[in-house]
C-alpha positions in Angstrom: 19.7 -37.6 35.5 17.7 -37.8 32.2 14.0 -38.1 33.2 11.7 -38.0 30.2 8.0 -37.3 29.7 7.5 -40.9 28.5 8.9 -42.3 31.7 6.8 -40.0 33.9 3.7 -40.8 31.8 4.3 -44.6 32.1 4.8 -44.4 35.8 1.6 -42.3 36.4 -0.5 -44.6 34.2 0.7 -47.8 35.8 0.2 -46.4 39.2 -3.4 -45.3 38.4 -4.3 -48.6 36.7 -2.4 -50.9 38.9 -1.2 -53.2 36.0 1.4 -53.0 33.3 -0.9 -54.7 30.8 -3.7 -52.1 31.3 -1.2 -49.2 31.2 0.3 -50.6 28.0 -3.1 -50.8 26.4 -3.9 -47.2 27.4 -0.6 -45.9 26.2 -0.7 -47.9 22.9 2.6 -49.6 23.7 3.8 -53.0 24.8 4.0 -54.2 28.3 7.7 -54.7 28.1 8.2 -51.1 26.8 6.2 -49.7 29.6 8.0 -51.8 32.2 11.4 -50.6 30.7 10.3 -46.9 31.0 9.3 -47.4 34.7 12.7 -49.1 35.5 14.5 -46.3 33.7 12.7 -43.8 35.9 13.5 -45.7 39.1 17.2 -45.8 38.0 17.2 -42.0 37.3 15.6 -41.3 40.7 17.6 -44.0 42.5 14.3 -45.0 44.1 12.1 -48.1 44.0 8.6 -47.0 43.0 6.8 -50.3 42.9 6.9 -53.6 44.8 6.5 -56.2 42.2 5.1 -59.7 42.9 3.7 -62.4 40.6 0.1 -61.1 40.6 0.5 -58.0 42.7 1.9 -54.5 41.9 2.0 -52.0 44.7 3.4 -48.5 45.1 6.2 -48.2 47.6 6.2 -45.3 50.0 8.6 -43.5 47.7 6.3 -44.2 44.8 3.3 -42.7 46.7 5.4 -39.6 47.5 6.5 -39.2 43.9 3.2 -39.9 42.2 1.4 -36.5 42.8 4.6 -34.7 41.7 4.9 -36.8 38.6 1.2 -36.5 37.7 1.4 -32.7 38.1 4.5 -32.6 35.8 2.8 -34.8 33.2 -0.3 -32.6 33.3 1.7 -29.4 33.0 3.8 -30.6 30.1 0.7 -32.0 28.3 -1.1 -28.7 28.9 1.8 -26.8 27.4 1.8 -29.0 24.3 -1.9 -28.6 23.9 -1.6 -24.8 24.4 1.0 -24.7 21.7 -1.2 -26.7 19.4 -4.1 -24.2 20.0 -1.8 -21.2 19.5 -0.5 -22.6 16.2 -4.0 -23.6 15.1 -5.0 -20.0 16.0 -7.8 -21.2 18.2 -6.7 -18.6 20.7 -4.0 -15.9 21.2 -3.4 -12.3 21.8 -1.8 -9.5 19.7 -0.8 -6.1 21.0 -0.7 -3.3 18.4 0.6 0.2 19.0 -0.4 2.9 16.5 -0.4 6.7 16.3 -3.7 8.3 17.3 -4.8 9.0 13.8 -4.1 5.5 12.5 -5.6 4.1 15.6 -8.8 6.0 15.0 -9.1 6.0 11.2 -7.2 3.0 9.9 -6.7 0.2 12.4 -10.3 -0.4 13.6 -11.5 -1.6 10.3 -8.5 -3.9 9.9 -9.0 -5.3 13.4 -12.7 -5.9 12.7 -11.8 -7.8 9.5 -9.2 -9.9 11.3 -11.4 -10.9 14.2 -14.2 -12.0 11.9 -11.7 -14.6 10.5 -10.1 -15.4 13.9 -12.7 -14.7 16.6 -10.6 -16.5 19.3 -7.6 -14.1 18.9 -7.8 -10.9 20.9 -6.2 -7.7 19.4 -5.3 -5.1 21.9 -4.8 -1.6 20.5 -2.7 1.1 22.1 -3.4 4.6 20.7 -0.2 6.5 21.5 2.1 9.2 20.2 4.2 8.3 17.2 7.4 8.3 19.3 5.7 6.0 21.8 4.9 3.5 19.0 8.6 2.9 18.5 9.3 2.7 22.2 6.6 0.1 22.8 7.7 -2.1 19.9 11.4 -1.8 21.0 10.7 -2.6 24.7 8.3 -5.5 23.8 5.1 -4.1 25.3 3.6 -4.1 21.7 4.1 -7.0 19.2 3.6 -4.7 16.3 3.3 -1.0 15.6 2.2 1.3 12.8 4.3 4.4 12.1 7.5 5.6 10.6 10.8 3.8 11.3 13.8 6.1 11.6 16.4 5.4 9.0 19.2 4.9 11.6 17.3 2.6 13.9 19.1 -0.8 14.1 16.5 -2.5 16.3 13.3 -2.0 14.4 12.3 -3.2 10.9 9.3 -1.8 8.9 7.2 -3.2 6.1 5.5 -0.4 4.1 1.8 -0.4 4.4 1.0 3.0 2.7 2.4 6.4 2.0 1.3 9.7 3.6 1.9 13.1 2.0 2.6 16.2 4.0 0.0 18.8 3.7 -1.3 22.0 5.3 -4.6 22.2 7.2 -6.2 25.6 7.0 -9.2 27.4 8.4 -11.7 28.0 5.6 -11.2 31.8 5.9 -7.4 31.7 5.8 -5.9 33.8 3.0 -3.7 30.9 1.9 -6.9 29.1 0.7 -7.1 31.5 -2.2 -3.5 30.9 -3.5 -3.6 28.8 -6.6 -0.4 27.0 -6.1 0.7 26.8 -2.4 4.4 26.5 -1.8 6.3 25.6 1.4 7.9 29.1 1.4 4.4 30.6 1.6 4.4 29.4 5.2 7.5 31.3 6.2 5.7 34.1 7.9 2.7 32.2 9.3 2.1 30.9 12.8 2.6 27.2 12.5 1.1 24.3 14.5 2.6 20.8 14.3 4.0 17.8 16.1 6.6 18.0 18.9 10.3 17.6 18.4 11.3 14.0 18.7 8.2 12.9 16.8 9.2 10.8 13.7 6.8 12.8 11.5 8.4 16.1 12.6 11.9 14.7 12.0 10.9 13.5 8.5 9.5 16.9 7.6 12.5 18.8 8.8 15.0 16.5 7.0 13.1 16.8 3.7 12.8 20.5 3.9 16.5 20.9 4.7 17.4 18.5 1.9 15.5 20.7 -0.6 17.0 23.9 0.8 13.7 25.2 2.3 14.2 27.1 5.5 11.1 27.3 7.7 11.6 28.7 11.2 10.0 25.6 12.8 11.9 25.8 16.0 10.8 29.4 16.6 7.5 29.6 14.8 5.9 26.2 15.3 3.6 25.7 18.3 4.4 22.0 19.2 1.3 19.8 20.1 1.3 16.2 21.1 -2.0 15.0 19.7 -3.2 15.4 16.1 -6.9 16.0 17.2 -5.6 19.0 19.3 -3.7 20.3 16.3 -6.9 20.1 14.2 -8.9 21.8 16.9 -6.4 24.7 17.1 -6.7 25.3 13.4 -10.5 25.3 13.7 -10.2 27.8 16.5 -8.2 30.1 14.2 -4.9 29.7 16.1 -2.7 29.0 13.1 -1.8 26.8 10.2 -1.1 23.2 10.7 1.5 21.0 9.0 0.3 17.4 9.1 0.0 14.4 6.9 -2.7 13.2 4.6 -3.9 10.6 7.2 -5.9 13.5 8.8 -7.7 14.5 5.6 -11.0 12.8 6.5 -11.0 14.2 10.0 -10.0 17.7 8.9 -12.6 18.0 6.1 -15.3 16.7 8.3 -14.7 19.6 10.6 -15.0 22.1 7.6 -11.3 22.7 7.3 -9.3 23.0 4.1 -6.4 20.8 3.2 -3.8 21.8 0.7 -0.7 20.0 -0.5 2.3 22.3 -1.0 4.4 21.8 -4.0 8.2 22.2 -4.6 8.6 19.6 -3.3 5.9 17.1 -2.5 7.1 15.5 0.8 6.0 12.0 1.7 6.6 9.5 4.5 6.1 5.8 4.5 3.7 4.3 7.1 5.0 1.0 8.0 4.1 -2.1 10.0 6.9 -2.1 12.6 8.3 -5.0 14.6 11.5 -5.6 16.6 14.2 -7.2 14.5 15.3 -9.6 17.2 12.0 -10.7 18.5 10.0 -13.7 17.2 6.3 -13.2 16.8 3.7 -15.5 18.2 1.6 -17.5 15.7 -1.3 -15.1 16.3 0.9 -12.0 15.8 2.4 -13.5 12.7 -1.1 -14.1 11.2 -2.2 -10.6 12.1 0.9 -9.1 10.5 0.3 -11.1 7.3 -3.4 -10.1 7.3 -2.5 -6.4 7.6 0.0 -6.5 4.8 -2.4 -8.3 2.5 -5.3 -6.1 3.4 -3.6 -2.8 2.9 -1.6 -3.7 -0.3 
């Protein structure tokens, strides 16, 4: 059985207008072409849909039974086509973005505002989550895009670099380390450290780079692990320790009167990327948002 939209549309139009000639005019086709489509539908259904006489065209009982089903099918398909046109024309749509809490607070809002000014009919939904959760949401499809760091060995996710963060130390203004002219990572060896939890991509990046450069900090023993960057900043402000974070927090930390210092030997950086699932096709709205972010940040 090979029922087509053209056959259904021809049947519904003829049934509503009661004449092949009127239906042909409405459909922009010839009477013979419309008649052929209706006969093809009758053959496919193995049903007679119209009783045809010289000047009279009347629906059979089978035709009356089929008509509402056919009309609904035509409306559904035409609605789907129209929706796809609107989506491709970006007259409507929705994008879901997952970002670490710092990026979600200090980076993403301005970008979303700029995008929605250009495309007011597209809704951007922002999830502010832990860095690890960004990767999970993009991988499981609950977010179209994410902002964070893609692990080097992740086969399912692909990242496009947006910017680069540098690892730094956040200090209380009265901390003795503030007075050191050149701060080195080894100067932190005896200090009480505060930083992201194990499993966090930022933490993994830091540990890998320190190990690669032969720097041994007792992170597993000495670091108090905290989930949220704002809590880490608050703990430093409260005098509870020294925080290892990235330059994304600089504006927040300095606004609270804290001191940020970048240790040398070596300078450790991490790429902040726009992340998407390798095997997932983005909607037109998500593609446009992705392109806007890349263009705006670069």
